[in-house]
C-alpha positions as CSV (number, residue, x, y, z in Angstrom):
1,M,0.0,0.0,0.0
2,K,1.4,3.4,-1.0
3,Y,0.6,6.5,1.0
4,V,0.1,9.7,-1.0
5,M,0.3,13.1,0.6
6,E,-2.3,15.5,-0.7
7,R,-1.3,19.1,-1.2
8,E,-2.8,22.4,-2.2
9,L,-1.2,24.6,-4.7
10,L,-1.3,28.4,-4.4
11,L,-0.3,30.2,-7.5
12,P,-0.2,34.0,-6.8
13,I,-0.7,36.0,-9.9
14,K,0.5,39.6,-10.0
15,D,0.6,40.0,-13.7
16,K,-2.6,40.7,-15.6
17,A,-1.1,38.8,-18.6
18,F,-1.9,35.5,-16.8
19,D,-4.9,34.1,-18.6
20,K,-6.6,30.8,-18.0
21,D,-4.3,29.0,-20.5
22,R,-1.1,30.4,-18.9
23,V,-2.3,29.4,-15.4
24,E,-3.0,25.8,-16.6
25,D,0.5,25.7,-18.2
26,E,2.0,26.8,-14.9
27,I,0.1,24.1,-13.0
28,E,1.2,21.4,-15.5
29,T,4.8,22.5,-15.2
30,I,4.6,22.2,-11.4
31,K,2.9,18.8,-11.7
32,H,5.9,17.6,-13.8
33,L,8.4,18.9,-11.2
34,L,6.8,17.5,-8.1
35,P,7.8,13.9,-8.6
36,F,11.5,14.9,-8.6
37,I,11.1,17.2,-5.6
38,E,9.1,14.7,-3.6
39,S,11.1,11.6,-4.6
40,F,12.5,9.0,-2.2
41,N,16.0,10.2,-3.0
42,T,15.1,13.7,-1.8
43,F,13.6,12.2,1.3
44,F,16.8,10.1,2.0
45,V,19.1,13.1,1.5
46,L,17.1,15.6,3.6
47,N,16.2,13.3,6.6
48,D,17.8,11.1,9.1
49,V,16.0,7.9,10.1
50,F,16.6,6.4,13.5
51,D,15.7,2.8,14.5
52,V,14.2,3.0,18.0
53,Q,15.0,-0.6,18.8
54,S,18.7,-0.5,18.0
55,L,19.1,3.2,18.9
56,K,21.1,3.8,15.8
57,R,20.7,5.9,12.7
58,V,19.7,3.7,9.7
59,K,22.3,4.4,7.0
60,K,21.5,1.7,4.4
61,Y,19.6,3.1,1.5
62,E,17.7,-0.2,0.9
63,K,16.5,-0.5,4.5
64,V,15.2,3.1,4.6
65,K,13.6,2.6,1.2
66,H,11.7,-0.5,2.4
67,A,10.5,1.4,5.5
68,F,9.5,4.4,3.3
69,D,7.5,2.2,0.9
70,S,5.8,0.4,3.8
71,G,4.6,3.7,5.3
72,I,7.2,5.0,7.7
73,N,4.8,7.5,9.1
74,I,2.7,4.7,10.8
75,S,5.7,2.8,12.1
76,H,6.7,2.9,15.7
77,K,10.1,1.4,14.9
78,Y,11.5,4.4,13.1
79,Y,11.7,8.1,13.8
80,V,12.4,10.6,11.0
81,F,14.3,13.8,11.8
82,S,14.7,16.5,9.2
83,K,18.2,17.7,8.6
84,N,16.9,21.2,7.9
């Protein structure tokens, strides 16, 4: 089961030149960029994952990937800390 995070997109428009077609083009461009921004690789680089049972940081890409795909947000075995 994959978990998908819903999001809202706010597109502030200052320029009167933005017509409906241009707004739709901007939305489509953002939709194409999001998979790269929200990828697992981005998650892996920007976060540290700690295993609560072993009290160690999980460094193996494959182990974190498996936990991520399984729904890391509902697991009590791992804690995720943002590096930012």
